[in-house]
C-alpha positions as CSV (number, residue, x, y, z in Angstrom):
1,M,47.1,-45.4,-14.5
2,L,48.3,-42.2,-16.1
3,P,47.5,-41.9,-19.9
4,A,50.3,-42.6,-22.1
5,P,50.9,-41.6,-25.9
6,K,50.8,-44.5,-28.5
7,P,54.2,-46.1,-29.4
8,E,54.4,-44.2,-32.6
9,I,53.9,-40.8,-30.9
10,L,56.5,-41.6,-28.2
11,A,59.0,-42.8,-30.9
12,A,58.4,-39.3,-32.8
13,F,58.9,-37.6,-29.5
14,E,62.2,-39.5,-28.9
15,S,63.7,-39.1,-32.3
16,A,62.9,-35.2,-32.4
17,K,65.7,-32.7,-31.6
18,G,65.3,-31.4,-28.2
19,F,66.2,-31.7,-24.5
20,M,63.1,-33.1,-22.6
21,P,63.6,-36.5,-21.2
22,V,61.1,-39.2,-21.6
23,D,59.7,-39.2,-18.0
24,E,59.1,-35.5,-18.1
25,G,57.5,-35.9,-21.6
26,L,55.1,-38.5,-20.2
27,A,54.2,-36.2,-17.2
28,L,53.5,-33.3,-19.7
29,Y,51.4,-35.7,-22.0
30,S,49.3,-36.7,-19.0
31,A,48.8,-33.1,-17.9
32,A,47.7,-32.2,-21.4
33,V,45.3,-35.0,-21.7
34,E,43.7,-33.8,-18.4
35,A,43.6,-30.3,-19.4
36,G,42.1,-30.9,-22.9
37,S,39.0,-32.1,-21.1
38,L,38.2,-28.4,-20.5
39,G,37.8,-28.0,-24.2
40,L,40.0,-25.0,-24.4
41,P,43.4,-24.6,-26.3
42,L,46.8,-25.7,-24.9
43,L,49.8,-23.2,-25.3
44,E,53.4,-23.8,-25.0
45,V,56.1,-21.2,-24.6
46,G,59.4,-22.4,-26.1
47,T,58.9,-24.5,-29.2
48,Y,62.5,-25.1,-30.2
49,C,62.3,-28.0,-32.7
50,G,59.0,-29.4,-31.6
51,R,59.9,-32.3,-29.3
52,S,57.4,-31.6,-26.6
53,A,54.8,-30.1,-29.1
54,I,54.5,-33.5,-30.5
55,L,53.0,-34.7,-27.1
56,L,50.9,-31.6,-26.7
57,A,49.6,-32.0,-30.1
58,D,48.7,-35.6,-29.8
59,A,46.7,-34.9,-26.5
60,A,45.0,-32.1,-28.2
61,R,44.0,-34.1,-31.1
62,A,42.4,-36.6,-28.8
63,A,40.5,-33.8,-26.9
64,G,39.3,-32.0,-30.2
65,V,41.3,-28.8,-29.4
66,V,44.4,-27.1,-30.7
67,V,47.9,-26.3,-29.5
68,L,49.5,-22.9,-29.9
69,T,53.3,-22.8,-29.6
70,V,55.1,-19.5,-29.2
71,D,58.7,-19.0,-30.2
72,H,60.9,-16.5,-32.1
73,H,62.9,-19.4,-33.3
74,R,66.2,-17.7,-33.0
75,G,67.1,-19.9,-30.0
76,S,67.5,-18.9,-26.1
77,E,70.6,-17.7,-24.6
78,E,72.2,-21.2,-23.9
79,Q,71.5,-22.3,-27.5
80,Q,73.7,-19.6,-29.2
81,P,77.2,-20.3,-30.6
82,G,79.7,-21.0,-28.0
83,W,77.3,-22.3,-25.5
84,E,76.8,-26.0,-24.5
85,Y,73.4,-26.4,-25.9
86,H,74.2,-24.9,-29.3
87,D,73.4,-27.1,-32.4
88,P,75.1,-25.8,-35.6
89,E,72.5,-27.8,-37.6
90,T,69.9,-25.0,-36.4
91,V,71.8,-22.2,-38.1
92,D,70.5,-20.7,-41.2
93,P,73.6,-20.7,-43.5
94,E,72.3,-17.7,-45.4
95,I,72.2,-15.2,-42.6
96,G,74.2,-17.0,-39.9
97,L,71.5,-16.9,-37.2
98,M,69.6,-19.7,-35.7
99,D,66.2,-20.7,-37.3
100,T,64.4,-23.8,-35.8
101,L,61.2,-23.1,-37.5
102,P,62.1,-25.4,-40.6
103,T,63.1,-28.2,-38.2
104,F,60.0,-27.8,-36.1
105,R,57.7,-28.0,-39.3
106,R,59.5,-31.2,-40.3
107,T,58.9,-32.6,-36.9
108,L,55.2,-32.0,-36.9
109,Y,55.0,-33.2,-40.5
110,R,56.9,-36.5,-39.7
111,A,54.5,-37.1,-36.6
112,G,51.4,-36.3,-38.8
113,L,50.4,-33.6,-36.3
114,E,50.6,-30.5,-38.4
115,E,46.9,-29.7,-38.5
116,H,46.6,-29.8,-34.7
117,V,49.2,-27.1,-34.0
118,V,49.4,-23.3,-34.7
119,A,52.8,-21.9,-34.6
120,L,52.9,-18.3,-33.2
121,V,56.3,-16.9,-34.5
122,G,57.2,-14.0,-32.4
123,R,58.5,-13.1,-28.9
124,S,56.5,-14.3,-26.1
125,P,55.6,-11.0,-24.4
126,Q,54.7,-9.4,-27.7
127,V,52.4,-12.4,-28.4
128,A,50.9,-12.5,-25.0
129,R,49.9,-8.7,-25.1
130,V,47.5,-9.4,-28.0
131,W,46.1,-12.7,-26.6
132,G,42.7,-12.5,-25.0
133,S,41.2,-16.0,-24.6
134,P,41.3,-18.5,-21.8
135,L,43.7,-21.5,-22.1
136,A,43.3,-24.9,-20.6
137,L,47.2,-25.3,-20.1
138,V,50.1,-23.2,-20.4
139,F,53.6,-24.8,-20.5
140,I,56.5,-22.5,-19.8
141,D,59.7,-23.7,-21.3
142,G,61.3,-20.6,-22.8
143,G,64.4,-18.5,-21.9
144,H,66.1,-19.1,-18.5
145,T,66.9,-15.6,-17.6
146,D,64.8,-13.9,-14.8
147,E,63.8,-11.4,-17.3
148,H,62.5,-13.9,-19.9
149,A,61.0,-16.4,-17.5
150,N,59.1,-13.8,-15.6
151,A,57.8,-12.3,-18.7
152,D,56.5,-15.6,-19.8
153,Y,54.8,-16.2,-16.6
154,E,53.4,-12.6,-16.4
155,G,52.2,-12.9,-19.9
156,W,50.5,-16.2,-20.0
157,A,49.7,-17.2,-16.5
158,P,46.7,-14.8,-16.4
159,H,45.1,-16.8,-19.2
160,V,45.1,-20.0,-17.5
161,A,41.4,-21.0,-16.9
162,E,39.9,-21.9,-13.6
163,G,40.9,-25.4,-13.1
164,G,43.5,-25.4,-15.8
165,L,47.1,-26.3,-15.5
166,L,50.3,-24.2,-15.5
167,V,53.3,-26.4,-16.3
168,I,56.8,-25.2,-15.7
169,H,60.1,-27.0,-16.9
170,D,63.6,-27.0,-15.8
171,V,62.7,-26.3,-12.1
172,F,65.9,-27.1,-10.2
173,P,65.8,-26.1,-6.5
174,E,69.5,-26.8,-6.1
175,P,71.8,-24.5,-7.8
176,E,74.4,-27.1,-8.6
177,D,71.8,-29.1,-10.7
178,E,71.1,-26.3,-13.2
179,L,73.4,-25.2,-15.8
180,T,71.3,-22.4,-17.3
181,G,70.1,-20.7,-14.1
182,Q,67.3,-21.0,-11.6
183,A,64.7,-18.6,-13.2
184,P,62.2,-21.3,-13.7
185,Y,62.5,-22.4,-10.1
186,R,61.8,-18.9,-8.9
187,V,58.8,-18.5,-11.3
188,Y,57.6,-21.8,-9.9
189,Q,57.9,-20.5,-6.3
190,R,56.3,-17.3,-7.4
191,A,53.3,-19.1,-8.8
192,L,52.9,-21.1,-5.5
193,E,53.3,-17.9,-3.5
194,S,50.6,-16.2,-5.3
195,G,47.8,-18.4,-3.9
196,A,46.5,-18.7,-7.4
197,F,48.1,-22.1,-8.1
198,T,48.4,-25.4,-6.3
199,E,51.0,-28.1,-7.0
200,V,49.7,-31.2,-8.7
201,S,52.8,-33.1,-9.5
202,A,56.7,-33.0,-9.8
203,T,58.5,-35.1,-12.2
204,D,62.2,-34.4,-12.0
205,S,62.4,-30.9,-13.2
206,L,58.8,-30.7,-14.5
207,R,56.1,-29.1,-12.2
208,V,52.4,-29.2,-12.8
209,L,50.2,-26.7,-11.0
210,R,46.3,-26.1,-11.2
211,R,44.7,-22.8,-11.1
212,T,42.7,-22.7,-7.7
213,G,42.5,-19.1,-7.2
214,T,42.6,-15.6,-8.9
215,G,45.4,-13.6,-10.1
216,I,49.0,-14.5,-10.6
């Protein structure tokens, strides 16, 4: 039987602003629990308002490790004004730009998980260039352009430890199923073709891969 979060954690996840469905969230939680046994940090690319960070943080708390979550908090392409996934509540009224950081912090506070998460506020490639430690899990859930998805993969996949997990969200093999592009699917294919990763599970658009080889 797969591990599942406590009811209060699942309730916090479901009430948080975000887009991840429950079944994919449960698959992410299970992967995070497994990865936590390596005793290394977990890392998420694409924080938004902290919905998935709740599950990662709870798994990290149980394992005695920490979650790092990377985001510039200005929103990805499809979250900008005029796009389907735009939420006016995330706009800073003073400067007129999205700022999801305050909402993210409130999300963690309400879930009682602040001390288990380190927020890295910046652009993923910039943060990745100065990161030098192995990670038990890397969850790629950032921008959906090929430029951004490939940069996330190239920046963070090398840090996945042997036996660690690479999790990719929004993997849609069929173009008609994806409203924001198939870049995550192409990154998923790239990871498999590299020989460095082997697929562990697929839950709707969430793919879990394990590092079984070197490189990316």
